[in-house]
C-alpha positions, 0 to 999 in steps of 0.5 A: 638459512643466512642472507648472503646478499651483502657477498653478493654485492661485493661480488658485483662491486669486484667484477666492475673493478670497484672493490677496496683492499678490505672488501676483497680480504673479505671476499677471500676470508668468506670463500675459504670457508667450508660451508657456503651455499650452492650458488656462490660455489662457482666463485670459490676457486677464484678467490681461493686460488688468489689466497693461495697465490699470496703464499706461494713463492714469488719470483723476487726482485733478483730473478733477473739477474739469477736467470742472466747469471745462469745463460752467462750474460751479465746485465750492465745498465750501459749496455742495455740497448733501448727500442726507439719508436720511428716515426714513419711520414703519410708519404712513406705509409701511403708509398706502397698505395702509391705504387698500386695505383701507378701499377693499375694505370700502366695496366690500363693504358696498356689496355688502351693501346691494345684496343687501339685497331692497328689498321684502319677500319674497313670504312677507312680502307676502301675510302683510301683506296678508292682515292688511290684508284682515282689518283691512278686514272687521272696519272693514266689519263695524263700519260695518255694525254702526253702519249697523244701530245707527243704523237702530235708533235711527231706528226708535225 
């Protein structure tokens, strides 16, 4: 049985992206063979498909021109528009966040306003009624005093 340590080392280097073109050619030649150990068969498709891929017809440099002529478009360098990246400032990036924060603040303010009592509390209402009653009693006393003063004046 042959020693395949060199091939296994090349495979390790290949998967770490450290092989040279010559080493990759050695791997392609090795996996193109008919007889090979079972534990290396799993890698065969990878290297055999690469070997056939080189012989397959490629698109070529005029592929774009052929496709554009088929769909009726003419390729002119002057008409090709380049996409220019827009610069977005931090303020513009945070604008949706500002809007969301403002909405939350408005909702919280409305909630606070809704929790404030529309009428005074019961204790304050009773105090207010008691003061109003005292004022009415005082007015009644003053009215009675004025009425007594009028009767005294009339008797004189």
